[in-house]
C-alpha positions, -999 to +999 in steps of 0.1 A: +822-759+057+786-771+054+762-758+027+742-741+054+771-724+071+768-693+048+731-691+040+712-658+037+674-659+043+668-631+017+689-647-011+671-664-039+701-685-049+705-697-013+669-708-013+674-726-046+705-744-032+688-755+000+656-767-018+634-741-001+624-729-035+624-760-058+640-755-092+649-780-119+686-787-114+708-799-142+735-808-116+734-810-078+768-815-061+775-812-024+789-777-027+773-763-059+744-768-084+735-758-119+702-745-134+692-730-167+691-692-168+656-678-169+668-650-193+692-668-216+717-648-236+727-678-258+710-710-269+727-727-239+729-705-208+734-724-175+742-709-141+766-728-118+760-716-083+779-724-050+755-735-022+774-714+004+766-677+001+795-656-014+786-623-029+809-626-059+836-647-076+864-630-057+849-641-024+845-677-037+882-676-048+894-664-014+871-684+009+863-715-012+890-721-039+881-758-040+845-749-048+856-725-075+876-753-092+847-777-089+824-752-105+847-750-136+850-788-137+812-789-137+811-763-165+833-785-186+810-816-179+779-796-186+793-783-219+800-819-229+765-830-220+750-801-240+772-811-270+789-776-271+819-774-294+830-743-275+817-722-246+822-691-226+824-692-188+818-658-171+816-644-137+801-608-134+817-593-103+801-561-092+772-540-105+794-521-130+803-555-145+767-565-149+762-585-117+725-583-108+722-612-083+747-608-055+753-645-048+782-656-070+773-676-101+792-688-131+775-683-165+781-711-190+772-698-224+773-717-257+755-727-288+764-697-309+794-677-319+807-650-296+825-618-304+857-604-289+860-582-270+829-590-250+805-563-238 
């Protein structure tokens, strides 16, 4: 599946992934990329985004499980490069869970203590 096979013209994250809208990328893999969140919720807040458009994490898991695994591998590598001693990896799936951009993306959060339960 090519990175342009599932592209939506009206999707901001699709445009980032294709380079239509240039953004500073921390990581650029064939099937996903990583950028810093513009509204960080922790000292380190990175978004790991598949290049093929999937609305949410469930769609990535069903349609691109290899990409889902690669995104978590990248999260681990990025956490190391950011010198995080711990981190939280979160997908918000659906509006009621806080998803506001309906192109799947993994939040990598770190650099502070987190509480449990979240939210």
